[in-house]
DRENMIMAR-760172 format. One record per residue: residue number from 1; x negated, y negated, z negated of N, C-alpha, C in turn. Coordinates in Angstrom, 1 decimal. Example, Ala and Ser with C-alpha at 12.3 -4.5 7.8 and 13.67 -1.06 7.14 Angstrom:
2
 resi    n.u    n.v    n.w   ca.u   ca.v   ca.w    c.u    c.v    c.w
    1  -13.2    5.7   -7.8  -12.3    4.5   -7.8  -13.2    3.3   -7.8
    2  -12.8    2.2   -7.1  -13.7    1.1   -7.1  -12.9    0.0   -7.9
***
This chain:
89
 resi    n.u    n.v    n.w   ca.u   ca.v   ca.w    c.u    c.v    c.w
    1   -0.8    1.2    0.0    0.0    0.0    0.0   -0.9   -1.2    0.0
    2   -2.0   -1.2   -0.6   -2.9   -2.4   -0.7   -3.4   -2.7    0.7
    3   -3.7   -1.6    1.5   -4.1   -1.9    2.9   -3.0   -2.6    3.7
    4   -1.7   -2.2    3.4   -0.6   -2.9    4.1   -0.6   -4.3    3.7
    5   -0.7   -4.6    2.5   -0.6   -6.0    2.0   -1.8   -6.8    2.6
    6   -3.0   -6.2    2.7   -4.1   -6.9    3.3   -3.9   -7.2    4.8
    7   -3.3   -6.2    5.5   -3.1   -6.3    6.9   -2.0   -7.4    7.1
    8   -1.0   -7.4    6.3    0.0   -8.4    6.5   -0.5   -9.8    6.2
    9   -1.3   -9.9    5.1   -1.9  -11.2    4.8   -2.8  -11.7    5.9
   10   -3.6  -10.8    6.5   -4.4  -11.2    7.7   -3.6  -11.6    8.8
   11   -2.5  -10.9    9.1   -1.6  -11.3   10.2   -1.0  -12.6   10.0
   12   -0.5  -12.9    8.8    0.1  -14.2    8.5   -0.9  -15.3    8.5
   13   -2.1  -15.1    7.9   -3.1  -16.2    7.9   -3.5  -16.5    9.3
   14   -3.7  -15.6   10.2   -4.0  -15.9   11.6   -3.0  -16.7   12.2
   15   -1.7  -16.4   11.9   -0.6  -17.2   12.5   -0.5  -18.6   12.0
   16   -1.0  -18.8   10.7   -0.8  -20.1   10.1   -2.0  -21.0   10.4
   17   -3.0  -20.6   11.0   -4.2  -21.4   11.3   -3.8  -22.6   12.1
   18   -2.9  -22.5   13.0   -2.6  -23.6   13.9   -1.1  -23.6   14.1
   19   -0.6  -24.8   14.4    0.9  -24.9   14.7    1.1  -24.2   16.0
   20    2.3  -23.7   16.2    2.6  -22.9   17.4    4.0  -23.3   17.9
   21    4.3  -22.9   19.1    5.6  -23.2   19.6    6.7  -22.5   18.7
   22    6.3  -21.4   18.1    7.3  -20.7   17.2    7.5  -21.6   16.0
   23    6.5  -22.2   15.4    6.7  -23.1   14.3    7.5  -24.3   14.7
   24    7.3  -24.8   15.9    8.0  -26.0   16.4    9.5  -25.6   16.5
   25    9.8  -24.5   17.1   11.2  -24.0   17.3   11.8  -23.7   16.0
   26   11.1  -23.2   15.0   11.6  -22.9   13.7   11.9  -24.2   13.0
   27   11.0  -25.1   13.1   11.2  -26.4   12.4   12.4  -27.2   13.0
   28   12.7  -27.0   14.3   13.8  -27.6   14.9   15.1  -26.9   14.7
   29   15.0  -25.7   14.0   16.2  -25.0   13.7   16.7  -24.2   14.9
   30   15.9  -23.9   15.9   16.3  -23.2   17.1   16.0  -21.7   17.0
   31   15.1  -21.4   16.0   14.7  -20.0   15.8   14.8  -19.8   14.2
   32   15.3  -18.6   13.8   15.4  -18.3   12.4   14.8  -17.0   12.1
   33   14.2  -16.8   11.0   13.6  -15.6   10.5   14.7  -14.7   10.1
   34   14.7  -13.4   10.4   15.7  -12.5   10.0   15.1  -11.5    9.0
   35   15.9  -11.0    8.1   15.4  -10.1    7.0   14.9   -8.8    7.6
   36   15.1   -8.6    8.9   14.6   -7.4    9.6   13.1   -7.5    9.9
   37   12.6   -8.8    9.7   11.2   -9.0   10.0   11.0   -9.6   11.4
   38   12.1   -9.8   12.1   12.0  -10.4   13.4   12.7  -11.8   13.4
   39   12.6  -12.5   14.6   13.2  -13.8   14.7   14.4  -13.7   15.6
   40   15.3  -14.7   15.5   16.5  -14.8   16.4   16.6  -16.2   16.8
   41   16.8  -16.4   18.1   17.1  -17.7   18.6   18.5  -18.1   18.3
   42   18.8  -19.3   18.0   20.2  -19.7   17.7   20.9  -19.8   19.1
   43   22.2  -19.9   19.0   23.1  -19.9   20.2   22.7  -21.2   21.0
   44   22.4  -22.3   20.4   22.1  -23.5   21.0   20.7  -23.6   21.6
   45   19.9  -22.6   21.4   18.5  -22.7   21.8   18.4  -22.6   23.3
   46   17.4  -23.3   23.9   17.1  -23.2   25.3   16.7  -21.8   25.8
   47   16.7  -21.6   27.1   16.3  -20.4   27.6   14.8  -20.1   27.3
   48   14.0  -21.1   27.3   12.5  -20.9   26.9   12.4  -20.6   25.5
   49   13.2  -21.1   24.6   13.1  -20.7   23.2   13.6  -19.3   23.0
   50   14.6  -18.9   23.7   15.1  -17.5   23.6   14.0  -16.6   24.1
   51   13.3  -16.9   25.2   12.3  -16.1   25.7   11.1  -16.0   24.7
   52   10.8  -17.1   24.0    9.8  -17.1   23.0   10.2  -16.2   21.9
   53   11.4  -16.2   21.5   11.8  -15.3   20.4   11.7  -13.8   20.8
   54   12.0  -13.6   22.1   11.9  -12.2   22.6   10.4  -11.8   22.6
   55    9.5  -12.7   23.0    8.1  -12.4   23.0    7.5  -12.2   21.6
   56    7.9  -13.0   20.7    7.5  -12.9   19.3    7.9  -11.5   18.8
   57    9.2  -11.2   19.0    9.7   -9.9   18.5    8.9   -8.7   19.1
   58    8.6   -8.8   20.4    7.8   -7.7   21.0    6.5   -7.6   20.4
   59    5.8   -8.7   20.1    4.5   -8.7   19.5    4.6   -8.2   18.1
   60    5.6   -8.6   17.4    5.7   -8.2   16.0    6.0   -6.7   15.9
   61    6.8   -6.2   16.8    7.1   -4.7   16.9    5.9   -3.9   17.1
   62    5.0   -4.4   18.0    3.7   -3.7   18.2    2.9   -3.7   17.0
   63    2.8   -4.9   16.4    1.9   -5.0   15.2    2.5   -4.2   14.0
   64    3.8   -4.2   13.8    4.4   -3.4   12.7    4.1   -2.0   12.9
   65    4.2   -1.5   14.2    4.0   -0.1   14.5    2.6    0.3   14.2
   66    1.6   -0.5   14.6    0.2   -0.2   14.3   -0.1   -0.2   12.8
   67    0.4   -1.2   12.1    0.2   -1.2   10.7    0.8    0.0   10.0
   68    2.0    0.3   10.4    2.8    1.4    9.8    2.0    2.7   10.0
   69    1.5    2.9   11.2    0.8    4.2   11.5   -0.4    4.3   10.7
   70   -1.1    3.2   10.5   -2.4    3.2    9.8   -2.1    3.5    8.3
   71   -1.0    3.1    7.8   -0.7    3.2    6.4    0.4    4.3    6.0
   72    0.8    5.1    7.0    1.7    6.2    6.6    3.1    5.6    6.2
   73    3.5    4.5    6.8    4.8    3.9    6.6    5.6    3.9    7.8
   74    6.9    3.4    7.7    7.7    3.2    8.9    7.5    1.7    9.3
   75    7.8    1.5   10.6    7.7    0.1   11.1    8.7   -0.8   10.4
   76    9.8   -0.2   10.0   10.8   -1.0    9.3   10.4   -1.4    7.9
   77    9.6   -0.5    7.2    9.0   -0.9    5.9    8.0   -2.0    6.1
   78    7.2   -2.0    7.1    6.2   -3.0    7.3    6.9   -4.3    7.7
   79    8.0   -4.2    8.5    8.7   -5.4    8.9    9.4   -6.1    7.7
   80    9.9   -5.3    6.8   10.5   -5.9    5.6    9.5   -6.6    4.7
   81    8.3   -5.9    4.5    7.2   -6.6    3.8    6.8   -7.8    4.4
   82    6.7   -7.8    5.7    6.3   -9.0    6.5    7.3  -10.2    6.2
   83    8.6   -9.8    6.3    9.6  -10.8    6.0    9.5  -11.4    4.6
   84    9.3  -10.5    3.6    9.1  -11.0    2.2    7.9  -11.9    2.1
   85    6.8  -11.6    2.8    5.7  -12.5    2.8    5.9  -13.8    3.4
   86    6.7  -13.8    4.5    7.0  -15.1    5.2    7.8  -16.0    4.4
   87    8.8  -15.4    3.6    9.6  -16.3    2.9    9.1  -16.6    1.5
   88    7.9  -16.0    1.2    7.3  -16.2   -0.1    7.8  -15.4   -1.2
   89    8.3  -14.2   -0.9    8.9  -13.4   -1.9    8.2  -12.2   -2.2
***
């Protein structure tokens, strides 16, 4: 489990190093974090923001899968832990 936490911390710290289009969309209320560990574009979001959300979710799914496999967990468990870290819980 400590490897999982380390991997998640590394993943999050890399994402926090610089502002990103995801941060901008999130700050504008066009993308929201879901408890599933993925993001969702709001109904009012532009096509480019919706495409961004799709891309982010694909990348997260790949990362969750890799971390899960290395740590003997399910991708869903990793996604939930990632969500908890993102919201500070």
